[in-house]
KOLVONU-196738 format. One line per field, with one value per residue (C-alpha): z negated, y negated, x; residue number from 1. Coordinates in nm, 3 decimals. Layout:
! KOLVONU-196738
pz = Z | ...
py = Y | ...
px = X | ...
seq = NUM | ...
***
This chain:
! KOLVONU-196738
pz = -3.513 | -3.311 | -3.090 | -2.714 | -2.727 | -2.993 | -2.960 | -3.205 | -3.210 | -3.454 | -3.714 | -3.717 | -3.522 | -3.319 | -3.104 | -2.735 | -2.624 | -2.302 | -2.234 | -2.279 | -2.635 | -2.740 | -3.022 | -3.016 | -3.099 | -3.090 | -2.767 | -2.437 | -2.229 | -2.224 | -2.256 | -2.047 | -1.887 | -2.201 | -2.482 | -2.308 | -2.236 | -2.569 | -2.825 | -2.687 | -2.587 | -2.268 | -2.320 | -2.525 | -2.732 | -2.878 | -3.058 | -3.360 | -3.379 | -3.406 | -3.655 | -3.864 | -3.855 | -3.963 | -4.243 | -4.365 | -4.362 | -4.590 | -4.820 | -4.841 | -4.973 | -5.256 | -5.107 | -5.243 | -5.002 | -5.018 | -4.929 | -4.636 | -4.501 | -4.545 | -4.362 | -4.075 | -4.056 | -4.060 | -3.797 | -3.561 | -3.618 | -3.625 | -3.555 | -3.234 | -3.069 | -3.155 | -2.967 | -2.700 | -2.591 | -2.603 | -2.311 | -2.253 | -2.363 | -2.569 | -2.491 | -2.610 | -2.993 | -2.973 | -2.852 | -3.139 | -3.354 | -3.094 | -3.174 | -3.527 | -3.693 | -3.552 | -3.679 | -3.994 | -3.791 | -3.564 | -3.853 | -4.043 | -3.747 | -3.443 | -3.635 | -3.919 | -4.199 | -4.563 | -4.712 | -4.896 | -4.569 | -4.407 | -4.682 | -4.632 | -4.255 | -4.300 | -4.535 | -4.287 | -3.999 | -4.205 | -4.293 | -3.932 | -3.797 | -4.055 | -3.940 | -3.576 | -3.674 | -3.857 | -3.564 | -3.329 | -3.122 | -3.243 | -3.210 | -3.211 | -3.494 | -3.498 | -3.809 | -3.796 | -3.923 | -4.105 | -4.314 | -4.578 | -4.744 | -5.100 | -5.382 | -5.591 | -5.931 | -6.211 | -6.561 | -6.707 | -6.473 | -6.694 | -6.680 | -7.044 | -7.327 | -7.575 | -7.926 | -8.130 | -8.372 | -8.084 | -7.962 | -8.307 | -8.364 | -8.025 | -8.093 | -8.414 | -8.240 | -7.884 | -7.709 | -7.809 | -7.458 | -7.420 | -7.768 | -7.681 | -7.352 | -7.525 | -7.813 | -7.612 | -7.312 | -7.524 | -7.808 | -7.583 | -7.282 | -7.042 | -6.676 | -6.579 | -6.409 | -6.684 | -6.928 | -6.731 | -6.749 | -7.128 | -7.368 | -7.749 | -7.698 | -7.537 | -7.867 | -8.134 | -8.488 | -8.822 | -8.876 | -8.539 | -8.369 | -8.593 | -8.455 | -8.091 | -7.934 | -7.842 | -8.208 | -8.335 | -8.113 | -8.261 | -8.612 | -8.532 | -8.417 | -8.740 | -8.566 | -8.638 | -8.553 | -8.627 | -8.324 | -7.962 | -7.642 | -7.362 | -7.009 | -6.753 | -6.505 | -6.387 | -6.236 | -5.928 | -5.794 | -5.607 | -5.935 | -5.845 | -6.094 | -5.971 | -6.107 | -6.251 | -6.099 | -6.066 | -6.392 | -6.596 | -6.727 | -7.099 | -7.443 | -7.538 | -7.899 | -8.059 | -8.207 | -8.471 | -8.781 | -8.797 | -8.441 | -8.513 | -8.826 | -8.625 | -8.333 | -8.501 | -8.654 | -8.314 | -8.150 | -8.415 | -8.337 | -7.980 | -7.848 | -7.797 | -7.424 | -7.312 | -7.129 | -7.337 | -7.038 | -6.837 | -6.611 | -6.258 | -6.271 | -6.059 | -6.298 | -6.599 | -6.439 | -6.362 | -6.718 | -6.859 | -6.627 | -6.768 | -7.138 | -7.191 | -7.294 | -7.065 | -6.821 | -6.909 | -6.678 | -6.784 | -6.619 | -6.819 | -7.142 | -7.050 | -6.942 | -7.252 | -7.485 | -7.311 | -7.329 | -7.703 | -7.766 | -7.561 | -7.743 | -8.101 | -8.186 | -8.224 | -7.929 | -7.704 | -7.325 | -7.260 | -7.531 | -7.389 | -7.040 | -7.174 | -7.352 | -7.043 | -6.819 | -6.561 | -6.284 | -6.287 | -6.579 | -6.369 | -6.399 | -6.777 | -6.790 | -6.679 | -7.018 | -7.237 | -7.410 | -7.257 | -7.531 | -7.416 | -7.598 | -7.685 | -7.589 | -7.895 | -7.854 | -8.113 | -8.110 | -8.452 | -8.503 | -8.501 | -8.846 | -8.891 | -9.255 | -9.191
py = -5.982 | -5.724 | -5.468 | -5.471 | -5.173 | -5.328 | -5.561 | -5.749 | -5.675 | -5.833 | -5.916 | -5.588 | -5.454 | -5.136 | -4.933 | -4.936 | -4.600 | -4.479 | -4.620 | -4.285 | -4.266 | -4.620 | -4.624 | -4.872 | -5.219 | -5.569 | -5.687 | -5.841 | -5.573 | -5.331 | -5.577 | -5.864 | -5.934 | -5.928 | -6.097 | -6.433 | -6.476 | -6.363 | -6.430 | -6.760 | -6.623 | -6.730 | -6.607 | -6.347 | -6.625 | -6.708 | -6.371 | -6.494 | -6.795 | -6.576 | -6.352 | -6.654 | -6.798 | -6.467 | -6.413 | -6.771 | -6.704 | -6.402 | -6.589 | -6.874 | -6.628 | -6.525 | -6.201 | -6.073 | -6.035 | -5.656 | -5.678 | -5.909 | -5.658 | -5.366 | -5.554 | -5.639 | -5.282 | -5.123 | -5.368 | -5.291 | -4.915 | -4.840 | -5.130 | -5.275 | -4.935 | -4.831 | -5.123 | -5.207 | -4.867 | -4.632 | -4.589 | -4.805 | -5.080 | -5.350 | -5.635 | -5.898 | -5.896 | -6.012 | -5.658 | -5.481 | -5.440 | -5.195 | -4.947 | -5.041 | -4.775 | -4.502 | -4.661 | -4.447 | -4.128 | -4.238 | -4.293 | -3.977 | -3.745 | -3.853 | -4.004 | -3.747 | -3.999 | -3.975 | -4.140 | -4.385 | -4.495 | -4.522 | -4.753 | -4.979 | -4.983 | -5.076 | -5.361 | -5.487 | -5.482 | -5.671 | -5.939 | -5.974 | -6.001 | -6.270 | -6.451 | -6.434 | -6.571 | -6.869 | -6.934 | -6.953 | -6.653 | -6.447 | -6.630 | -6.347 | -6.319 | -5.939 | -5.826 | -5.575 | -5.247 | -5.035 | -4.720 | -4.672 | -4.331 | -4.310 | -4.307 | -3.988 | -4.044 | -3.884 | -3.895 | -3.932 | -4.026 | -3.847 | -3.515 | -3.536 | -3.747 | -3.873 | -3.982 | -4.267 | -4.018 | -3.846 | -4.178 | -4.276 | -3.933 | -3.953 | -4.306 | -4.201 | -3.928 | -4.057 | -4.271 | -4.639 | -4.748 | -4.471 | -4.541 | -4.908 | -4.816 | -4.571 | -4.798 | -5.120 | -4.949 | -4.753 | -4.984 | -5.292 | -5.098 | -5.270 | -5.195 | -5.048 | -5.351 | -5.582 | -5.387 | -5.458 | -5.837 | -5.860 | -6.052 | -6.079 | -6.442 | -6.322 | -6.172 | -6.358 | -6.220 | -6.302 | -6.583 | -6.737 | -6.419 | -6.375 | -6.695 | -6.581 | -6.455 | -6.109 | -6.052 | -6.184 | -5.933 | -5.655 | -5.774 | -5.763 | -5.404 | -5.307 | -5.283 | -5.447 | -5.819 | -5.968 | -5.892 | -5.997 | -6.035 | -6.290 | -6.150 | -6.412 | -6.225 | -5.881 | -5.738 | -5.524 | -5.224 | -5.463 | -5.630 | -5.964 | -6.148 | -6.228 | -6.327 | -6.037 | -5.903 | -6.141 | -6.054 | -5.975 | -6.319 | -6.386 | -6.240 | -5.874 | -5.748 | -5.440 | -5.231 | -5.022 | -5.152 | -4.868 | -4.939 | -5.311 | -5.244 | -5.016 | -5.258 | -5.595 | -5.503 | -5.371 | -5.699 | -5.907 | -5.726 | -5.861 | -6.208 | -6.398 | -6.464 | -6.140 | -5.871 | -5.576 | -5.348 | -5.495 | -5.192 | -5.203 | -5.096 | -4.788 | -4.686 | -4.734 | -4.520 | -4.246 | -4.272 | -4.228 | -3.937 | -3.763 | -3.852 | -3.961 | -3.762 | -3.456 | -3.474 | -3.837 | -4.126 | -4.488 | -4.553 | -4.268 | -4.448 | -4.737 | -4.508 | -4.290 | -4.590 | -4.732 | -4.387 | -4.370 | -4.711 | -4.623 | -4.294 | -4.338 | -4.707 | -4.960 | -5.172 | -5.267 | -5.247 | -5.616 | -5.634 | -5.324 | -5.475 | -5.784 | -5.573 | -5.360 | -5.670 | -5.485 | -5.691 | -5.498 | -5.348 | -5.037 | -4.951 | -4.980 | -4.757 | -4.461 | -4.467 | -4.494 | -4.197 | -4.059 | -3.870 | -3.608 | -3.691 | -3.411 | -3.473 | -3.500 | -3.445 | -3.432 | -3.386 | -3.545 | -3.899 | -4.175 | -4.288 | -4.551 | -4.461 | -4.091
px = -0.154 | -0.350 | -0.186 | -0.236 | -0.470 | -0.696 | -0.993 | -1.212 | -1.585 | -1.834 | -1.575 | -1.381 | -1.085 | -1.123 | -0.885 | -0.975 | -1.115 | -1.277 | -1.624 | -1.796 | -1.660 | -1.737 | -1.993 | -2.279 | -2.145 | -2.281 | -2.116 | -2.214 | -2.043 | -2.336 | -2.623 | -2.490 | -2.829 | -3.044 | -2.856 | -2.801 | -3.173 | -3.317 | -3.043 | -2.916 | -2.573 | -2.400 | -2.045 | -1.862 | -1.707 | -2.049 | -2.078 | -1.874 | -2.106 | -2.416 | -2.237 | -2.140 | -2.494 | -2.643 | -2.389 | -2.441 | -2.815 | -2.768 | -2.531 | -2.781 | -3.037 | -2.803 | -2.673 | -2.342 | -2.044 | -2.077 | -2.446 | -2.370 | -2.119 | -2.361 | -2.640 | -2.408 | -2.278 | -2.628 | -2.747 | -2.460 | -2.471 | -2.846 | -3.085 | -2.943 | -2.879 | -3.236 | -3.391 | -3.133 | -3.003 | -3.302 | -3.543 | -3.735 | -3.499 | -3.667 | -3.432 | -3.679 | -3.696 | -4.059 | -4.140 | -3.964 | -4.280 | -4.418 | -4.139 | -4.034 | -4.253 | -4.026 | -3.704 | -3.685 | -3.735 | -3.450 | -3.209 | -3.309 | -3.360 | -3.162 | -2.872 | -2.896 | -2.840 | -2.943 | -3.251 | -3.024 | -2.860 | -3.202 | -3.327 | -3.026 | -3.079 | -3.446 | -3.350 | -3.091 | -3.340 | -3.598 | -3.342 | -3.225 | -3.580 | -3.654 | -3.340 | -3.452 | -3.792 | -3.644 | -3.409 | -3.707 | -3.594 | -3.890 | -4.221 | -4.475 | -4.726 | -4.703 | -4.510 | -4.227 | -4.371 | -4.115 | -4.149 | -3.880 | -3.813 | -3.938 | -3.686 | -3.681 | -3.841 | -3.642 | -3.792 | -3.442 | -3.153 | -2.900 | -2.723 | -2.620 | -2.764 | -2.503 | -2.603 | -2.449 | -2.293 | -2.113 | -1.974 | -1.844 | -1.689 | -1.520 | -1.389 | -1.217 | -1.015 | -0.968 | -0.708 | -0.746 | -0.850 | -1.106 | -1.239 | -1.297 | -1.462 | -1.695 | -1.799 | -1.844 | -2.000 | -2.250 | -2.351 | -2.382 | -2.520 | -2.281 | -2.224 | -1.889 | -1.737 | -1.861 | -1.644 | -1.327 | -1.378 | -1.418 | -1.191 | -1.213 | -1.317 | -1.641 | -1.763 | -1.959 | -2.004 | -2.164 | -2.413 | -2.325 | -2.447 | -2.752 | -2.906 | -2.883 | -3.205 | -3.072 | -2.977 | -3.309 | -3.487 | -3.275 | -3.361 | -3.734 | -3.680 | -3.499 | -3.159 | -2.824 | -2.811 | -2.467 | -2.249 | -2.302 | -2.103 | -2.137 | -2.161 | -2.062 | -1.841 | -1.734 | -1.415 | -1.475 | -1.286 | -1.057 | -0.954 | -1.115 | -1.337 | -1.687 | -2.024 | -2.224 | -2.545 | -2.834 | -3.011 | -2.697 | -2.598 | -2.637 | -2.575 | -2.609 | -2.621 | -2.467 | -2.748 | -2.560 | -2.379 | -2.124 | -2.014 | -1.977 | -1.770 | -1.541 | -1.508 | -1.444 | -1.103 | -0.992 | -1.088 | -0.911 | -0.584 | -0.589 | -0.518 | -0.840 | -0.792 | -0.628 | -0.823 | -0.933 | -0.871 | -0.580 | -0.539 | -0.673 | -1.041 | -0.972 | -0.695 | -0.923 | -1.194 | -0.940 | -0.806 | -1.156 | -1.225 | -0.919 | -0.934 | -1.296 | -1.601 | -1.626 | -1.914 | -1.996 | -1.909 | -1.877 | -2.212 | -2.366 | -2.270 | -2.498 | -2.780 | -2.756 | -2.769 | -3.080 | -3.238 | -3.162 | -3.317 | -3.623 | -3.684 | -3.561 | -3.600 | -3.880 | -3.763 | -4.054 | -4.046 | -3.978 | -3.712 | -3.542 | -3.555 | -3.377 | -3.115 | -3.051 | -3.074 | -3.278 | -3.429 | -3.757 | -3.948 | -4.018 | -3.648 | -3.663 | -3.970 | -3.758 | -3.585 | -3.898 | -4.055 | -4.374 | -4.561 | -4.810 | -5.133 | -5.372 | -5.732 | -5.959 | -6.332 | -6.607 | -6.982 | -7.040 | -7.169 | -6.910 | -6.793 | -6.521 | -6.471 | -6.433
seq = 1 | 2 | 3 | 4 | 5 | 6 | 7 | 8 | 9 | 10 | 11 | 12 | 13 | 14 | 15 | 16 | 17 | 18 | 19 | 20 | 21 | 22 | 23 | 24 | 25 | 26 | 27 | 28 | 29 | 30 | 31 | 32 | 33 | 34 | 35 | 36 | 37 | 38 | 39 | 40 | 41 | 42 | 43 | 44 | 45 | 46 | 47 | 48 | 49 | 50 | 51 | 52 | 53 | 54 | 55 | 56 | 57 | 58 | 59 | 60 | 61 | 62 | 63 | 64 | 65 | 66 | 67 | 68 | 69 | 70 | 71 | 72 | 73 | 74 | 75 | 76 | 77 | 78 | 79 | 80 | 81 | 82 | 83 | 84 | 85 | 86 | 87 | 88 | 89 | 90 | 91 | 92 | 93 | 94 | 95 | 96 | 97 | 98 | 99 | 100 | 101 | 102 | 103 | 104 | 105 | 106 | 107 | 108 | 109 | 110 | 111 | 112 | 113 | 114 | 115 | 116 | 117 | 118 | 119 | 120 | 121 | 122 | 123 | 124 | 125 | 126 | 127 | 128 | 129 | 130 | 131 | 132 | 133 | 134 | 135 | 136 | 137 | 138 | 139 | 140 | 141 | 142 | 143 | 144 | 145 | 146 | 147 | 148 | 149 | 150 | 151 | 152 | 153 | 154 | 155 | 156 | 157 | 158 | 159 | 160 | 161 | 162 | 163 | 164 | 165 | 166 | 167 | 168 | 169 | 170 | 171 | 172 | 173 | 174 | 175 | 176 | 177 | 178 | 179 | 180 | 181 | 182 | 183 | 184 | 185 | 186 | 187 | 188 | 189 | 190 | 191 | 192 | 193 | 194 | 195 | 196 | 197 | 198 | 199 | 200 | 201 | 202 | 203 | 204 | 205 | 206 | 207 | 208 | 209 | 210 | 211 | 212 | 213 | 214 | 215 | 216 | 217 | 218 | 219 | 220 | 221 | 222 | 223 | 224 | 225 | 226 | 227 | 228 | 229 | 230 | 231 | 232 | 233 | 234 | 235 | 236 | 237 | 238 | 239 | 240 | 241 | 242 | 243 | 244 | 245 | 246 | 247 | 248 | 249 | 250 | 251 | 252 | 253 | 254 | 255 | 256 | 257 | 258 | 259 | 260 | 261 | 262 | 263 | 264 | 265 | 266 | 267 | 268 | 269 | 270 | 271 | 272 | 273 | 274 | 275 | 276 | 277 | 278 | 279 | 280 | 281 | 282 | 283 | 284 | 285 | 286 | 287 | 288 | 289 | 290 | 291 | 292 | 293 | 294 | 295 | 296 | 297 | 298 | 299 | 300 | 301 | 302 | 303 | 304 | 305 | 306 | 307 | 308 | 309 | 310 | 311 | 312 | 313 | 314 | 315 | 316 | 317 | 318 | 319 | 320 | 321 | 322 | 323 | 324 | 325 | 326 | 327 | 328 | 329 | 330 | 331 | 332 | 333 | 334 | 335 | 336 | 337 | 338 | 339 | 340 | 341 | 342 | 343 | 344 | 345 | 346 | 347 | 348 | 349 | 350 | 351 | 352 | 353 | 354
***
């Protein structure tokens, strides 16, 4: 139940404040003359209907609940104020392409936001404009021109590179929970929230694992091929089980025999259907931060293992992309070695036998 001095705006509850302090929100109070004519709204009660249609549109395109919220938040905070509250006001969305090229400058300069926030705001505006086009509200053929800040390109997105020997040495002397996190997270290259959803029943070993494609690929690359894990869910920071990221479904193989021989007895001591990490995910992360490898996060374990495979193994780019379960090969390329080749020139005649 809301208090008397609270009101609901675009799906969230805000305290009532004086008009001069009200931040830009998606309401009909300030744009009462424009929204009914161009967005098909006649009353304030229709705002939840538009919100619901837009959110259902994003969900229909496979967007995660967190992404839906971020799009809605960026739209309310940046996109709509940029077009509807700046002079001259572009109340008709068909006129938005004439100003859209300056949207990034508005977010970065006027609103003083980071490049990461600007990229999210640009993505939200693109999605909303596509929604307006499919709804028939936008009918112009002029595309929405947007300039998104470039992502920084780091040759190795790691502050510290951990080797397999370091992980095994740490596992033999660490707390049992931290040891499991380190070995599974590193030698299977798993994402943090995928770790927290694992059970012993998700692992496959021996000849049953050797016939799986991910293990066959490891065998072709002269790596270990008799232990794999099935990734079919993850447990988020709220403790709720959800589907993993879009490209993360499937089996992942352990690439080192010593790690598999250390891990299998630990798994056999547990009940098959109990969680390996029953703590709340936030508690497990805090526990690792305190007792884990200094200067290495759970996410760094995954990155360091992919870096190791890309530099010191025979795994090819496409096979490494499948192991890491990256959506794009360009992400995997960050972890591959880039040898500097010395130019060789000669003035002698060409001789294949020489």
